[in-house]
N, C-alpha and C positions, 0 to 999 in steps of 0.2 A: 411271566417275570423273567428277566435276564438272570443268568447265574452271575455270582459275584465276579468271576474271572473275566466275564465279557461285558461287564456293566460299566457305567460311568462312575462307579463307586470304588474302584480299586480292588484291593485284596479282600479276602473273606473277613479278616479281622476288622478292616476298615468298614466293610459293609455292615457288620453288626454294630459297630460304634455309631453309625449314622442311621440305624434302622428306623428310627422314628422321625427322621428329618423331613421337613415340609417338601423338599424337592424329590423325594424318593419316587413319586408318581407324577412328577411335573414333566410331561412329555416335551413341552416347548423348550424348557431350560435344558433338559437332558439331551436334546437333539444337537445342541451346540456346545454345552459345557460339561466338564468332568471334574469330579472331586479328586484331589490328590493330597498326599502327605509327604513331609520330608523332615528329617531329624536335624535340628539346629542346636548344637551343644546339648543341653538338658531338656529341650522342648521339642515335642512332636507337633510340627506346625501343619495346619490344614489350610488349603486354598482351593479355589474353584477357577478353572481356566478354560478358555475357548475363544473362537473368533479368528480373524485373519488381519494381518497388517502390523504396524509398529506396536510395540508392547505398551500397555496401559495398566498401571497398578492402582488398586482401590483399597483404601484403609478405612475401616468402620469406626464408629463411635460407641458410646455406652448408653443404655444396656442392649446393644445390638451386636450383630455379627456381620459376616460378609453378606448375609441375606438382605441387608438394608438396600443393597444395590440391585436387587432382583428386577425391579421395574425398568431400569435403564440399561441393564447389561446387554440385552439383545440388540438395542440400537447402537451401543458402543462397539459391539463385536462385529458389526458390519464394516467397521473401519479400523479396528484394533484387535490385536490378540490381548484379551483381558485376563488379568490376574487379580481376583478378589480374595484377599487374605483374611483369616482370623488371626487377630493379634496374639502374641504369646500368652498362653494361659487362659485365653478367652474363647468363646464359641466352642468349636470342636478342636481347637489347639489345646494340647495338654502338656503339663509340666510346669515347673517353677523357674521362671527366669531369675537372674541374679537380683534384679530390682524391677519395679514397675515405673520408675521415672522414664520419661519419654526418650531421653538420650540413650539409655540402655536398651529400650525396646526397639529403637531405630537400628541399633547394631544387630539385634536378632533378625529384624526384617532384612537388613543387608546380607546377613548370612544366608537367608533363604534365597533372596533374589539374585545375588551375585554368585555365591558359592555353590548353591544347590541347583537353582534353575538355570543359571548362566547368563543372566541379563546384563549386558554392558551399558545399554541406554534405554530409557523408557520415560513416558509421561506419568506423573504421579498425581492422584486425586485422594484427598483425605478429609474426613468430616469429624467434627466434635473432638473428643480426646485423641482420636486417631490423627487429627490435624496437628495436635501437639507432637505426635510421633513424626508426622510428615514434615513439619518445619525443621525438626532436628535432623531428619534424614537429608533434607536439602542442604542444611548447613554443614553436615559432616561429609556428605558425598556429592558435592555439587556437580562434578563432572559426569555423574551417572544419570542425572535428571534433566531431560530436555525442557520440560515445563512443569509447573506445579499449580494445582487447583486446591485452594485452602477454603474449607466450607464451614462457616458459622462456628468459629471458635476463637474468642479473644485469647491472645497469648500471654500467659504469665511471664513477666520479665521486667525490663527497665521501666516500661510505662504502666505496668499493672502488677502490683504486688499480689502474691498468692492470697494473703489475708483479705484483700479487697475483692479478689476474684470470688472467694467463697461467700461473699455477701450478695452475689447476684441472684442466687436461688437457694431455697432451703435445702435442696438435695445435695448441693455442693458441700455445705457445712455438715449435714447428716452423714454423707458417705465418707467424710474425712475422719470421723470419730473412730477411735480404736475399739474394736470388738462389738460395739453396740449394734451397728448395722447387721452383722452376721447373726446376732441373737434375736433381733426383731424381724428380720426377713430370712426365715430359716427353713422354708419348705416351698413346694411348688405353688401352693395356693397363695402364700404371701408374695411370692415373686410375681404371680399373675396380677394381683391387686396393685402391687407397686408399679409394674410396667404400665398397666392400664391408666392408673391415676396420674402418674408422672408424665406419661406421653401426652395425655390430654391437656395438662396444664401448660406445656410448652409448645403445643401445636398452634396453628393460626387461629386467632380468636380465643385462645385459652387464657386462663387467669394470669399467667406470666406476662402476657401482652395486654393486660387490662380488660380482657373480654370475659364472657360467661360460658364459653364452650363446655359442653358435657359429653360430646360424642368423641370417642377415641379416634386418633388419626390412623392407627394401624388396622389392617384387616385382621380377622380372626386367625387366619393362617400365619400372618406375621407375628402376632402376639404369641401364638402357640410355639413358633420356632424359637423366639427369644426366651420364652419360659422353659422350653426343653433344655436349652444349653445352660441357662443360668440357674436351673434347678440343681445343678451340680455344686456342692459346697465350695469346691476349689475354684470354680469359675466365678461364683458370686464374690468370693474373697478377692480374687484377682481384679474384679471390677471395682470394688471399693478401694483397693490399693492404688488404682489409677488416680484417685482423689487424694489419698494420703501422701502421695509423692509430689504434690503441687509445689511445695516449698522448694524441693530439689529442682523441679522444673524451672521455677523462677530464677534460681541461681545459674542453672545451666544455660537458659536462654539469654540471660544478661551477659554471660561470658562467651557466648557463641560467636564465631566469626560471621559477619553479615554475608549474605549471599545475593547475587544479582541474577539468579535464575528467574526467567519470566514467570510471573505469578498472577493467577486469576483468583480474586476473592469473591466468594458467593456467600450471602448472608440471608437470614430471615427478613421478611418485610419489616422495615423500621430499625434494623440493627446495624446497618452499615457504618453510620457515623461513629458509633461507639467502638466498633470492632477494629476498623482500619488503623487507627493510631497505635494500637498495641502491636501490630505486625511490623511497622516500618523500621524499628531498630535492627531487626533480624532479617526481614525480607525486604530488600531495598528496591526491588523491581516489580511492584504491583502495577501491571500495565492495564489491567481492567478490573473494575470492582462493581458488582451488581447485586441488588436486592432481588431475590426470587419472588415474583408476584404471588400474592395470596398463599404465602407459606410461612409457617412458624419454623421451629428448629429442625424439623424432619424434612429437609429440602427434597431429597430424592424420592420420598414417599408422597409428599404433599403436592409437589408439582414436578413430576418426573420428566415431562416433555421439555419444560424450560431448562431443567438441569442438564439433561442430555444434550440439548441444543447448545448451551453455553460451553460445555466440555468439548464437544466436537468442533465447535467454532474455534476454540482456543488451541486445541491440540493440532488442528490443521494449519495453524498460522505458520508461515515460514520462519 
């Protein structure tokens, strides 16, 4: 075992903080990528970086972390220097941001990317609630983003009220309740049951898509990693706060200046027609829109080859 000072894991404090992480003994990932931390105001942000070429930033959804990109990061790193972030308060990022509305979180991400890492320009990829952050990032800091990939997230805003958004799935309404989610999902076993059941429902062929799927879409290692991070009460609370802030997101997105950053929209099979109209008031330059074949909501896990191919094709465009 490498000593902490010579490992991809950073300082000894950070080593112990990530001691149970799924990537600790992942030789393939650790050959290319390193775990790093940086303080942004009151949040200690965690990110994983590696590769060569123009910068590419990845923002995860819920209940996931940077690890959701694990299957496609090696392919992306052959063409880009990849930065896979844990959003403020989630995953292995710790601390309490001022708010969990996506406009505020985008400013924390900007503090990391621009002020701490020093990125002037990059391509941005974001999934699920992370795409709520991504859309706000592009709107607030358009000169910093060369291109944007928005993955499977209808945007609350002018075309989609938050109240209607919450009707799309039971989990959106449940997660938005005050205090109840934390009381009912309050330990590691509860979190494992939640992640397993929920991820199966919104996977390809799951009940959310009218199917009868019972097999989880995540590997055991993926589930273990998400359970590890969201077994922390503060991280669970942060995840639920992402949903409680949807009304603020609606107002912020409706008021946001539109952006003409070239945008690629990727959705689950069958979701494109419903998702695209919610983006257009804010993201005015959707130049390509694709349904990922045989994929439910978890695009990068369910069809990683197709997702990596679409991202690399788009970010390579002149």
